[in-house]
C-alpha positions in Angstrom: 18.1 -39.5 -33.0 20.0 -36.5 -31.7 18.7 -35.6 -28.2 21.2 -32.7 -27.7 19.4 -29.4 -27.1 20.6 -26.7 -29.5 21.9 -23.5 -27.8 19.5 -20.6 -27.3 20.8 -17.6 -29.2 20.3 -13.9 -28.5 17.9 -13.6 -31.4 15.7 -16.4 -29.9 15.7 -14.7 -26.5 14.6 -11.5 -28.3 11.7 -13.3 -29.9 10.8 -14.8 -26.5 10.8 -11.3 -25.0 8.6 -10.0 -27.8 6.1 -12.8 -27.2 6.1 -12.0 -23.5 5.4 -8.4 -24.2 2.5 -9.4 -26.5 0.9 -11.4 -23.6 1.3 -8.5 -21.2 -0.2 -6.1 -23.7 -3.2 -8.3 -24.2 -3.7 -8.6 -20.5 -3.5 -4.9 -20.1 -5.9 -4.3 -23.0 -8.4 -6.4 -21.1 -8.0 -4.3 -18.0 -7.1 -0.8 -19.3 -9.8 0.2 -21.8 -8.6 3.0 -24.1 -9.8 6.4 -23.0 -11.3 5.2 -19.7 -10.3 6.1 -16.1 -10.7 3.9 -13.1 -13.5 5.0 -10.8 -14.8 4.1 -7.4 -18.3 2.8 -7.6 -18.8 2.2 -3.8 -22.1 3.6 -2.4 -23.1 3.3 1.3 -26.6 3.4 2.8 -27.4 5.7 5.6 -26.9 3.0 8.3 -23.4 2.2 7.1 -22.7 5.9 6.7 -23.7 6.6 10.3 -21.3 3.8 11.4 -18.4 5.2 9.3 -19.0 8.8 10.4 -19.6 8.0 14.1 -23.0 9.8 14.3 -26.6 8.6 14.3 -28.8 8.2 11.2 -31.0 11.0 12.7 -28.0 13.3 13.0 -27.2 12.8 9.3 -30.8 13.4 8.2 -31.1 16.5 10.4 -27.9 17.9 8.9 -29.4 17.3 5.4 -32.6 19.0 6.4 -31.0 22.1 7.7 -28.6 22.4 4.8 -25.3 21.5 6.5 -25.2 18.5 4.2 -26.5 17.9 0.7 -29.0 15.1 0.2 -27.9 12.2 -1.9 -29.3 12.0 -5.4 -32.4 9.8 -6.0 -33.4 7.3 -8.7 -35.9 9.1 -11.0 -38.1 6.0 -11.3 -38.2 4.7 -7.7 -37.4 8.0 -5.9 -35.0 5.9 -3.7 -31.7 7.4 -2.6 -28.6 6.2 -4.6 -26.5 6.2 -1.4 -23.4 8.0 -0.2 -20.0 8.0 -1.9 -16.8 8.0 0.1 -16.4 11.7 -0.7 -19.9 12.2 0.8 -18.8 10.3 3.9 -15.7 12.4 4.3 -17.8 15.6 3.9 -20.0 14.3 6.8 -17.0 13.6 8.9 -15.8 17.2 8.3 -19.2 18.6 9.3 -19.5 16.5 12.4 -15.8 16.9 13.4 -15.0 13.2 13.2 -12.2 13.1 10.7 -9.4 11.0 12.3 -6.5 13.2 11.0 -3.4 13.5 13.1 -2.7 16.8 14.8 -0.2 19.0 12.9 2.3 18.4 15.8 2.0 14.7 15.5 4.7 13.0 13.3 3.4 11.6 10.0 3.6 7.8 9.9 5.9 6.7 7.1 5.6 2.9 6.8 7.6 0.6 4.5 6.0 -2.8 3.7 9.2 -4.6 3.0 10.7 -8.0 2.4 13.6 -8.9 0.2 11.7 -11.7 -1.4 9.0 -11.4 -4.0 5.6 -13.2 -3.8 5.0 -12.6 -0.1 1.9 -10.4 -0.5 3.7 -7.0 -0.2 1.8 -5.1 -2.9 -1.5 -6.7 -1.9 -0.9 -5.5 1.6 0.0 -2.0 0.6 -3.0 -1.3 -1.6 -5.5 -2.9 0.8 -4.1 -1.0 3.8 -4.2 2.3 1.9 -7.8 1.7 1.0 -8.8 0.6 4.5 -7.3 3.9 5.8 -9.1 5.9 3.1 -12.4 4.3 4.2 -11.6 5.4 7.8 -11.0 9.0 6.6 -7.2 9.3 6.7 -5.0 11.2 4.2 -2.7 8.7 2.6 0.2 8.8 0.1 1.2 5.6 -1.6 4.7 5.7 -2.9 5.4 3.0 -5.5 9.2 2.5 -5.3 9.2 -0.8 -7.3 9.9 -0.6 -11.0 7.5 -3.6 -11.5 4.8 -1.0 -10.8 2.1 -3.4 -9.6 0.8 -0.9 -7.1 0.6 1.8 -9.8 -1.4 -0.6 -12.0 -3.9 -1.4 -9.2 -4.6 2.3 -8.9 -5.6 2.5 -12.5 -2.5 3.7 -14.3 -0.9 1.8 -17.2 2.8 2.1 -16.3 3.9 1.9 -19.9 1.4 4.5 -21.2 0.3 6.8 -18.4 3.6 7.2 -16.5 6.6 9.1 -17.8 9.8 8.0 -16.0 11.3 11.5 -16.6 8.4 13.4 -15.1 6.1 11.2 -13.0 8.1 8.8 -10.9 10.7 9.1 -8.1 13.5 8.9 -10.8 13.9 12.6 -11.5 14.1 13.4 -7.8 16.7 10.8 -7.2 19.0 12.3 -9.8 21.6 14.8 -8.8 20.2 18.3 -9.4 16.7 17.0 -9.4 13.5 18.8 -8.1 13.6 20.2 -4.6 10.4 18.3 -3.5 8.3 15.4 -4.5 5.1 17.4 -5.1 5.6 17.1 -8.9 5.0 13.4 -8.7 1.9 13.3 -6.6 -1.2 12.1 -8.4 -4.8 12.1 -7.2 -6.4 8.7 -7.5 -10.0 7.4 -7.9 -10.0 6.9 -4.1 -10.8 10.1 -2.1 -7.9 10.6 0.4 -5.3 8.6 -1.5 -2.5 10.2 -3.5 -0.1 8.1 -5.5 3.5 8.5 -6.6 3.6 6.1 -9.5 6.4 3.9 -10.9 7.4 2.2 -14.1 10.3 0.1 -15.5 12.4 3.2 -15.9 12.8 3.5 -12.1 15.1 0.6 -12.3 17.7 2.9 -13.8 18.0 4.6 -10.4 19.6 1.5 -9.0 22.5 1.8 -11.4 22.9 5.5 -10.8 22.8 5.0 -7.1 25.4 2.2 -7.1 27.7 4.3 -9.3 27.5 7.3 -7.0 27.5 5.5 -3.6 31.3 5.5 -3.2 31.8 9.2 -3.9 28.6 10.6 -2.4 27.1 8.3 0.2 25.3 11.0 2.1 23.3 12.0 -1.0 22.3 8.4 -1.7 21.3 7.7 1.8 19.3 10.8 2.5 17.8 11.8 -0.9 14.6 9.8 -0.6 14.2 10.6 3.1 14.4 14.3 2.2 11.8 13.8 -0.6 9.4 12.1 1.8 9.9 14.9 4.3 9.0 17.5 1.6 5.4 16.1 1.2 4.8 14.5 4.6 3.0 17.4 6.2 -0.1 17.0 4.0 -0.6 13.4 4.9 -1.4 11.3 7.9 0.2 8.1 6.6 2.7 7.4 3.8 2.9 3.8 2.6 6.1 2.8 0.7 6.2 -0.2 -1.6 9.9 -1.0 -2.2 11.5 -3.5 -4.6 11.6 -7.1 -3.3 15.5 -7.1 -3.4 18.4 -5.6 -1.5 19.3 -2.7 -3.7 19.9 1.0 -3.3 16.2 1.9 -3.6 15.4 -0.6 -0.8 18.1 0.8 1.4 16.8 4.3 0.7 13.3 3.2 1.7 14.6 1.7 5.0 16.3 5.0 5.7 13.2 7.1 4.8 10.6 5.0 6.8 9.8 5.4 10.5 7.9 2.1 10.7 8.2 -1.3 9.1 5.7 -4.0 8.3 7.2 -7.3 7.1 4.9 -9.7 5.4 6.0 -13.3 5.8 4.1 -16.4 4.4 4.2 -19.4 6.8 6.2 -21.8 4.8 9.8 -22.9 5.2 11.3 -21.2 2.1 9.6 -17.9 2.6 10.2 -17.8 6.3 13.9 -18.6 5.8 14.0 -15.6 3.4 12.3 -13.4 6.0 14.9 -14.5 8.6 17.6 -13.7 6.0 15.9 -10.3 5.4 16.0 -9.5 9.1 19.7 -10.4 9.4 20.6 -8.3 6.3 18.5 -5.5 7.7 20.4 -5.6 10.9 23.8 -5.4 9.2 22.6 -2.8 6.7 21.2 -0.5 9.4 24.4 -0.9 11.4 26.3 0.1 8.2 24.0 3.1 7.7 24.6 4.2 11.3 28.4 4.1 10.6 27.7 6.5 7.8 25.7 8.8 10.0 22.4 7.4 9.0 21.2 5.9 12.2 17.4 5.2 12.1 14.9 4.3 14.8 11.4 3.0 14.0 8.1 3.6 15.8 7.4 -0.1 15.3 8.6 -3.1 13.4 6.0 -5.8 13.0 5.8 -9.1 11.2 2.6 -10.1 9.5 1.8 -13.7 8.6 0.7 -13.4 4.9 -0.9 -15.8 2.5 -2.0 -17.9 5.5 -4.1 -21.0 4.7 -5.7 -22.5 7.8 -6.4 -25.7 5.9 -2.7 -26.5 5.6 -1.2 -28.1 8.7 2.3 -27.0 7.7 1.1 -23.4 7.7 -0.4 -23.8 11.2 2.7 -25.4 12.5 5.0 -22.6 11.2 2.6 -19.9 12.4 2.7 -21.4 15.9 6.5 -21.4 15.8 6.6 -17.8 14.5 4.3 -16.7 17.4 6.5 -18.5 19.9 9.8 -17.1 18.6 8.4 -13.5 18.0 5.8 -13.1 20.8 6.1 -9.3 20.8 6.8 -8.8 17.1 4.0 -10.5 15.3 0.7 -9.0 14.5 -2.0 -11.0 16.2 -4.0 -11.3 13.0 -3.0 -12.9 9.7 -3.5 -11.9 6.0 -5.2 -15.1 4.8 -5.0 -16.5 1.3 -8.3 -16.0 -0.4 -9.8 -16.6 -3.8 -11.5 -13.3 -3.4 -8.2 -11.5 -3.5 -7.0 -13.6 -6.4 -10.1 -12.8 -8.5 -10.1 -9.1 -7.7 -6.3 -8.9 -8.6 -7.0 -10.6 -11.9 -8.8 -7.4 -12.9 -6.3 -5.1 -11.2 -8.8 -4.4 -8.4 -8.9 -4.9 -4.7 -11.5 -6.5 -2.4 -12.4 -3.1 -1.1 -13.3 -1.9 -4.6 -15.7 -4.8 -5.4 -19.4 -3.8 -5.3 -20.3 -7.4 -5.0 -18.6 -10.7 -4.3 -16.1 -12.0 -6.9 -16.7 -15.5 -5.7 -19.2 -16.5 -3.1 -20.9 -14.1 -0.7 -19.5 -16.0 2.3 -16.0 -15.9 0.9 -16.2 -12.2 0.2 -17.4 -11.4 3.8 -14.8 -13.6 5.3 -12.0 -12.0 3.2 -13.3 -8.5 4.1 -13.2 -9.4 7.8 -9.6 -10.6 7.5 -8.5 -7.5 5.7 -10.4 -5.2 8.2 -8.7 -7.0 11.1 -5.3 -6.4 9.7 -6.2 -2.8 9.0 -7.5 -2.2 12.5 -4.4 -3.6 14.2 -2.0 -1.5 12.0 -4.2 1.5 12.5 -4.0 1.1 16.3 -0.2 0.9 16.1 -0.2 4.1 14.0 -2.5 6.0 16.3 -0.3 5.2 19.3 2.5 7.2 17.6 0.3 10.3 17.6 0.1 12.1 21.0 -3.1 13.8 20.0 -4.9 10.4 19.8 -3.8 9.2 23.2 -6.7 10.6 25.2 -9.2 9.0 22.9 -7.3 5.7 22.9 -7.4 5.7 26.7 -11.1 6.4 26.6 -11.5 3.4 24.3 -9.4 1.3 26.6 -6.7 0.8 23.9 -3.8 2.5 25.6 
């Protein structure tokens, strides 16, 4: 019997690629129904609305009675109110003056969620943070800088069908002689308050073009994305950037464009070693950028323990070590591993989009609490960068 494996030819690799594409297409057909658009089905009762708006239930009902606010629609059979949408909540905030927007003189917060290793929870963190901020009433732009386009898919766009690399992504802007601003790429999403700059596989071509031009035009390469972000930043409070999980020209451009960094790091030996390597590479890279006139300072750089499992003693041990080594640099909360996130992600949804638990009610509530805790801590860091928020933060005992 001949046990020698035959060589795999290019034709066989092509067949393997075609089969993989078939699997992906079937998965996307399950999630992206033809002719449909993703919508947000969240509705809030008056008690929750009052908490979100920062006013009493009576104040809301009074505003509805005197015409400052419209009343929510009612069920024709039961005559019960359907509840308030997020757009309704933001309208209330506008009427009552409780929108948390930064002052025009405050700098927009441009945060990269970055690590040079895949599978650390980067995209999960970006989309949940964006939606947490939207629920709070902020104006957010999510920039998908990763050609894998996972963030784009979560926001309801099929990267292969709904996104044109020559018109809709960062790619045209990053080319020499491209548009003067990034406004062309902004897309409204099904989330009030969130705009998206989508991505698809074509964005990967920018890596080759950047690398080819770096030697003869380093200033253009280093500054182009930063200039693009600046062209749209005034209309947002927070810009979240989801870069590729690798050290390439796009990742370097994101480092240059951001003014804050959040680094997700799972508490296991391999992932933490990769995070340490990322920090070392970031140090040398930023030093090199500074030598090219691209020095960059950040409002904050924080490490978040991601994919934390309290049931694993190894996770607990590494988390304690991380807290000891980085006492000032770690977020005090962790993004815990949860079946709720996994089940939502399987349908290209987030935990914040679920109208009911994907698993058990207790699991859902616990996961929401973890996500809210991460959002609150990052929100506080952001608000501290805005002078117009300092008075209120002192009043709340947070500054």
